[in-house]
C-alpha positions as CSV (number, residue, x, y, z in Angstrom):
1,M,70.4,88.6,-177.5
2,K,68.5,91.8,-178.2
3,R,67.1,93.6,-176.0
4,E,64.3,95.5,-176.5
5,K,63.4,99.0,-174.4
6,F,60.4,100.1,-173.3
7,S,58.2,101.8,-176.2
8,M,54.7,102.7,-177.3
9,D,54.6,100.6,-179.7
10,R,55.5,97.7,-177.1
11,L,52.5,99.3,-175.0
12,K,49.7,99.5,-177.8
13,K,50.2,95.7,-178.4
14,I,49.2,94.8,-174.7
15,S,45.5,93.7,-175.0
16,K,43.1,95.7,-172.4
17,N,42.2,92.1,-170.9
18,Q,46.2,91.9,-169.9
19,L,46.4,95.9,-168.6
20,L,43.6,95.1,-166.5
21,I,44.5,91.5,-165.5
22,G,47.6,93.3,-164.9
23,G,45.9,95.9,-162.7
24,L,44.3,93.2,-160.5
25,V,47.2,91.3,-160.0
26,G,49.0,94.6,-158.6
27,I,46.1,95.1,-156.0
28,L,45.5,92.3,-154.8
29,L,48.9,92.2,-154.1
30,L,48.8,95.7,-151.9
31,V,45.8,94.3,-150.3
32,I,47.9,90.9,-149.8
33,A,50.8,93.1,-147.7
34,I,48.8,95.4,-146.1
35,P,49.2,93.9,-142.4
36,V,45.2,93.3,-141.3
37,E,44.5,92.9,-137.4
38,N,43.8,89.4,-136.2
39,R,41.0,88.7,-134.3
40,E,43.0,86.0,-131.9
41,N,45.7,89.3,-131.6
42,S,42.4,91.2,-130.9
43,R,40.9,89.7,-128.0
44,E,44.5,88.6,-126.4
45,E,45.1,92.3,-126.0
46,E,41.5,92.7,-125.0
47,Q,42.2,90.4,-122.2
48,Q,45.2,91.9,-121.2
49,E,43.7,95.4,-121.1
50,Q,40.9,93.8,-118.6
51,I,43.7,92.6,-116.8
52,Q,45.8,95.3,-116.1
53,E,42.5,96.6,-115.4
54,E,41.9,94.6,-112.7
55,I,45.6,95.1,-111.6
56,S,45.0,98.6,-111.6
57,Y,41.9,98.9,-108.8
58,G,44.7,96.7,-106.7
59,S,43.9,93.8,-104.3
60,G,42.1,95.5,-101.3
61,D,38.6,97.0,-103.8
62,Y,36.9,95.0,-104.4
63,G,34.3,95.8,-105.3
64,K,35.2,98.3,-107.2
65,R,36.6,95.7,-109.5
66,L,33.2,93.5,-109.3
67,E,31.6,96.6,-110.7
68,H,33.2,97.6,-113.2
69,R,33.4,93.8,-114.6
70,L,29.6,94.1,-114.0
71,E,29.8,97.1,-116.1
72,Q,31.4,95.2,-118.8
73,V,29.1,92.5,-119.5
74,L,25.6,94.8,-118.7
75,K,26.5,97.2,-121.2
76,D,26.2,94.3,-124.0
77,M,23.5,93.2,-123.5
78,E,20.8,94.2,-126.1
79,G,18.7,96.8,-124.7
80,V,20.8,98.0,-121.7
81,G,22.8,101.1,-123.3
82,K,25.0,102.7,-121.0
83,V,24.8,101.9,-117.1
84,K,26.2,102.9,-114.0
85,V,27.1,99.5,-111.1
86,M,27.3,100.3,-107.5
87,I,28.0,97.4,-105.6
88,T,28.0,97.3,-101.2
89,L,29.0,94.4,-99.5
90,Q,28.6,92.8,-96.3
91,D,32.3,93.1,-95.2
92,Q,35.6,93.1,-96.0
93,G,36.6,89.4,-95.9
94,E,39.0,87.3,-94.8
95,H,42.5,85.3,-94.7
96,V,42.5,82.3,-93.1
97,L,46.2,82.2,-92.3
98,E,48.2,78.9,-91.9
99,K,48.8,77.7,-88.5
100,D,51.0,74.6,-86.9
101,W,49.3,73.3,-83.6
102,T,51.0,71.8,-81.0
103,Q,49.4,69.4,-78.6
104,S,50.7,67.8,-75.8
105,S,49.6,66.0,-73.2
106,Q,50.9,64.3,-69.8
107,D,49.4,62.0,-66.6
108,I,51.2,61.9,-63.7
109,S,50.3,59.9,-60.9
110,E,52.0,59.0,-57.5
111,E,51.7,56.9,-54.5
112,D,52.6,58.2,-51.1
113,G,51.9,55.8,-48.9
114,D,47.8,56.2,-48.2
115,V,48.1,59.3,-50.5
116,K,47.6,59.0,-54.4
117,R,47.4,62.3,-56.3
118,S,47.0,62.4,-59.8
119,T,48.1,65.5,-62.1
120,K,47.2,66.3,-65.4
121,E,49.0,68.7,-67.9
122,R,47.4,69.5,-71.0
123,Q,49.0,71.9,-73.5
124,S,48.5,73.7,-76.5
125,Q,50.5,76.1,-79.3
126,E,49.3,77.7,-82.0
127,E,52.3,79.5,-84.8
128,T,51.1,80.8,-87.5
129,V,53.3,79.3,-91.0
130,Y,55.1,82.1,-93.0
131,S,56.6,81.6,-96.3
132,Q,60.2,81.6,-97.1
133,N,60.8,85.1,-98.2
134,S,64.5,86.0,-98.8
135,G,65.8,88.4,-96.9
136,S,62.6,90.0,-95.6
137,G,61.0,87.2,-93.0
138,G,58.3,86.3,-94.9
139,E,54.7,86.5,-94.9
140,P,52.0,85.1,-93.6
141,F,51.4,82.3,-95.2
142,V,47.8,82.5,-96.9
143,K,45.8,79.3,-96.6
144,R,42.4,80.2,-98.2
145,E,41.1,83.3,-99.0
146,V,37.3,84.5,-98.4
147,T,36.5,87.2,-100.6
148,P,33.3,90.1,-99.7
149,R,29.8,89.3,-99.3
150,V,27.8,91.1,-102.2
151,E,25.3,93.5,-99.6
152,G,23.4,94.7,-102.7
153,V,23.8,95.8,-106.2
154,L,22.4,99.4,-108.3
155,V,22.5,99.5,-111.6
156,V,21.6,102.7,-113.7
157,A,21.3,101.6,-117.6
158,E,19.7,103.8,-120.2
159,G,17.5,100.8,-120.5
160,G,16.1,101.2,-117.3
161,G,12.9,102.3,-118.3
162,D,12.0,99.0,-120.5
163,S,10.5,96.1,-117.8
164,K,12.5,93.5,-120.1
165,T,15.4,95.1,-119.8
166,V,15.5,95.6,-116.0
167,K,13.5,91.6,-115.6
168,N,17.3,90.8,-118.1
169,I,19.3,93.0,-115.5
170,S,17.9,91.2,-112.5
171,D,18.3,87.9,-113.7
172,A,22.1,88.9,-115.0
173,V,23.1,90.1,-111.2
174,L,20.8,87.3,-109.4
175,A,23.1,84.5,-111.4
176,L,26.7,86.4,-110.9
177,F,25.7,87.4,-106.9
178,P,24.2,85.8,-104.1
179,V,21.9,88.8,-103.0
180,E,17.9,88.8,-102.4
181,V,16.1,90.3,-105.2
182,H,14.4,92.9,-103.0
183,K,18.2,93.7,-102.9
184,I,19.1,94.2,-106.6
185,K,17.7,98.0,-107.6
186,V,17.1,98.9,-111.6
187,V,16.8,102.3,-112.9
188,K,16.9,104.5,-116.1
189,M,20.0,107.1,-116.4
190,N,19.0,110.8,-117.3
């Protein structure tokens, strides 16, 4: 079998349609080879970033986390634009700890001739339950965590001058937090 070397004569024998198809196939292969970011992966990454942001606020700053999450939701609403949120809390919340209760009672009746005596003893003891952490003596076991209650919400938004946008923001805040309507204020941003 004789091998032919690449020559201009051979290139001239290829029709324009064959060249066009070859070029399009080459472009298609390049497009397929370029890595495309998958939407699902980007959503997962976005959720991971949001979780990291929430963690970075720390567990002691519940109000700041609520403000951040509300800002993220409101900025995606139609007509709101840039937004800043301030949330005031009624209290700091509480941790209800698991307790072991021990109660005992004792009734003693004595008779000595004509004299009758009766003694009643009741004793109760409460002890906090601790988790078994290695080496550290343990931390109190939290049975339930009561989150702080929201007192009021202030929203400063670019779209705060439009009554329809103000109503939508107020409705959203009412849906998310158990606050009274007069404790929600929406104002226009400078």
